[in-house]
C-alpha positions in Angstrom: 20.4 5.3 -25.1 18.2 3.0 -23.1 17.8 1.8 -19.7 15.9 -1.0 -17.8 13.9 -0.5 -14.7 12.9 -3.4 -12.8 10.2 -3.1 -10.1 9.4 -6.2 -7.6 7.5 -5.8 -4.4 3.9 -6.0 -2.7 1.3 -4.6 -4.8 -0.2 -1.5 -3.8 -2.3 1.7 -5.4 -0.1 4.1 -7.1 3.0 2.4 -8.1 2.8 3.1 -11.9 1.6 6.6 -11.0 4.6 7.4 -9.0 6.9 5.9 -11.4 5.6 7.7 -14.3 5.9 11.0 -12.3 9.7 10.5 -12.5 9.5 9.7 -16.1 8.0 12.8 -17.0 10.1 14.8 -14.6 13.3 13.6 -16.1 12.1 13.4 -19.9 12.2 9.6 -20.2 10.2 7.6 -22.5 8.7 4.3 -22.1 9.7 2.2 -25.1 8.3 -1.2 -23.6 6.6 -2.2 -20.6 5.3 -5.3 -19.0 3.7 -5.9 -15.6 1.9 -8.7 -13.9 0.6 -9.4 -10.5 1.4 -12.7 -8.9 -0.3 -13.5 -5.7 0.3 -10.2 -4.1 3.4 -9.4 -5.7 3.7 -6.6 -8.4 6.5 -6.8 -11.0 7.1 -4.5 -13.6 9.9 -4.2 -16.2 10.2 -1.1 -18.3 12.7 -0.3 -21.1 13.1 3.5 -21.3 14.6 5.8 -23.7 17.0 8.2 -21.8 18.5 10.0 -24.7 16.2 13.1 -24.0 17.1 13.0 -20.2 17.4 16.2 -18.5 19.7 14.8 -15.6 22.9 12.3 -15.3 22.1 9.0 -15.3 23.1 8.6 -11.5 20.1 11.0 -10.9 17.7 8.7 -12.3 19.1 5.8 -10.3 18.8 8.0 -7.2 15.3 9.1 -7.9 14.1 5.5 -8.4 16.1 4.2 -5.4 14.4 6.7 -3.2 11.0 5.8 -4.8 11.7 2.2 -3.8 12.3 3.1 -0.4 9.4 5.2 0.0 6.9 2.7 -1.3 8.9 -0.5 0.0 9.7 -1.9 -3.4 13.0 -3.2 -4.8 13.6 -1.1 -7.9 17.0 -1.5 -9.9 17.7 1.0 -12.8 20.4 -0.4 -15.5 21.8 0.9 -18.7 20.4 -1.6 -21.5 23.9 -2.6 -22.5 24.7 -3.7 -19.0 21.6 -5.5 -18.6 22.2 -7.3 -21.9 25.8 -8.4 -20.9 24.7 -9.7 -17.6 21.9 -11.9 -19.2 23.8 -13.5 -22.0 24.7 -17.1 -21.9 
């Protein structure tokens, strides 16, 4: 199972560090990652393998939602199948 995690917000030091702390804590593995900075906006999309997770999916969503509130960013976590269904034409 995989999840797609999207980050959007003002660039600041420590975004990737804080995100990877959650990944390590819950045994999530980055399968693919893309990030860019456009003007002062940081954007990142990660596809992560959640099959070895030590917690329920809702706990992962909660942790990233709290991180977003803490660092002032929009962070969205979606199951890969939901993400794909939403973006099919």
